[in-house]
Steps between C-alpha positions, in 0.01 A plus 500: 500500500268256325596235241253374237506223236404660175456443126528169320527283801176624639331478163622150419409334829147630463475308162690193640806562273855445602709808540887510503568848624365695806506881516446697818410856564615684821278775632620748759875456477804691371805373328703562811256272712519228233883495497509505882287181494762319276318538162741560197392792261522412143252725315646773275196699397318457847585325824462118473666284771566134531387325808799394708394134525265424210660742249149587373442850368343757726421841357399802692143614421524772237301732277603606149468822310536520113781738404610394158413265212579126520516227761759670710331846498383498865607662834436265784424595854556248780439692808378316806163665480421321165203262556442156382198612297719773335763242404237258366333777303822547276494128388395395151207259539238453779598132535855621576382763737419282799697446827496239776576548866700258718178333617379439145262793482460618131499883455323578169417868460461496118287184435778268398332199658179582297688521185677171567175331540363660181814415309567873408832684462414853588714803574499645854486877408538738211871524596538173310535700171809677634720186469552342157636183648169409633377437147756218463423381863131471443563322167722262699246431758241434229750232365531356846138475589316472166454130554326576834243720322632846590441792261607859491242743612375723219604828672847361571550410142401847396752651733771265343395635169534852633850426614591392148332791317660754734844363412581390843568141385786634287689588816546147620859381492599196296614327821139534640337389178707191488479423867119497488488323162729227619292429800179500305646239245506263797144559625235237437343705208779702356308583188261705708786742587556592140125489405437749781785723403352498143148579628613815681743610219826446686629209291519731189741713690704243690498214257389624162666199331255276671196738493513506118446123475133510572305524169784337302368184330662165459387219261191351650599156390777493755374767737120461563523789730636702212609817699876508580444687831238254614736217404782650704283514801383141454870398481570660816222299665654193374836616627376506869423142463831408372720684752493211735697289254788744526639356829614175354752671266656766742867443588578353833719780598193732497666755267151538365207521747154371428372870503751605247435214263124558523536871441712436203253243349206729534680798358614290199133400446387867531741626239521205246268652240582871531612509137151436383409849577740622228353285218366726228117497481492364143685185603244406780424254631840339425815627673795387303837576672325611829765288710785736462295806526354358827851444636600857408196640678555283803844626527365859467250453776773330727720788444238760590382325814843378623403131470737253675735309265325158535169634406642711213692206350217245534261752337722575216586141421121389543384770268768410223467106518155417614383410167795276452370305794142479360650366176748265670395190303531689169840627571823340370706339798765768415259772560394350822870487599541871410195581703629314808829671471340849484330406821831393652346156591836360616562757773153624586249195524270721705507772234383235235243377736351862535512545121299170439240575763445838347456340165249259651311787656478671161382184335232442766391868530249456218131438510453130496852402556545556862535134588676369174821316532825666396729235380734742348650592841552139573691459178715798578558379854604148381724649225683706751539223742642264231739770377626569836600132539738529192818649650809636340731310731356161384566591125840634592610203695376239262545640157766763557316803363633841600427863443259588223464144391385407842232772509370388155486123594330593831231699319443236235451231751252720686305576186485122417370443864221762442402327175460169693306679787271640233434177340415343836250772587332482164463131532405475857270800532247685304754775412432661165720386224681757271241473226203570735340836554424463879756762631329633807540877452372756272841673577636321204296707249 
């Protein structure tokens, strides 16, 4: 029996990147032998075992034979006669088809090291086209490594296009599509995931609501980039820079993790303008009423992909109310109050924070506006913080209000506080006044 480190751990150490998971392949062993050594079997489709001490995954070397359409349409053979080279041959990319021995020797039968040095994502064998999930995986790797100069080999992109045209991509389950997409949203260049899927034709099948945005114009005065699809990708880029600010607002009980909050933020940015794809051509480049349409389509996508509740909720609220935030200083205090209530600002400060960061990414995701300040978010933060300080118990104890009258008085006081906050912002900052026309988003048209 021989054990080899394989896959991402080998790849990442060769390019000096931190890796969090290590995968191992076991050659020349049977399930019975693994169990006798104290390994715990966990694989359903093929034998995977957890090491008795490290709990790292150890898979028996295997070969695969295509038997049906889709990701799961394979028969696996894990006999002890399967070689390491045969196991590596079934992998997706050459940079993932390397192994390392215990003494550190790299085994590279398919040129992975060469492709790493050339910054190329290349498939290992023609069998690549048998698995539609590999289209999403390659797109995700492009999102991960684009900043390092990686590109997809022309012949690999051609195979990805073949998978789409042959209809294989349609056999992917919603769970798989969301899993890869959620991971891609947190990569350094998430926009490259969606751009790659669009280039090979998969985006039109998996996310047609997003795919249609390319070619849809917006007013050049507010959106110098004009194209709605381009703007959405630019907003995603901005979102990656804003994710680090999420940690400050997460609850101390850790009911929401950093990963969950960041995924929800990026998903909200991705879906915030979907409604513009439904604007009649004769109304271009304006998009009146696109906010509710965007919320409807965001919910439709969430339903189809089985998106988690936090992502779904933040996406829908961001789509419906993002232009309220852009127009913050033009809104009446009562409208700001209603918006804060719609965002459940009292019980979910982290949710409000995610919404405001999504709005900031939207405002900055425009050519020439990437580094512009966004005082609207600060105004909403301050308004929410001041409203939280006005408590029902204080009014009830000092003035004797109860029931409906208590609620009305509480709301009046909070609206007055918002009016004061607004005046302070306008006097102390360069925030636009209600009569100005400096609202930072063509979404308003």
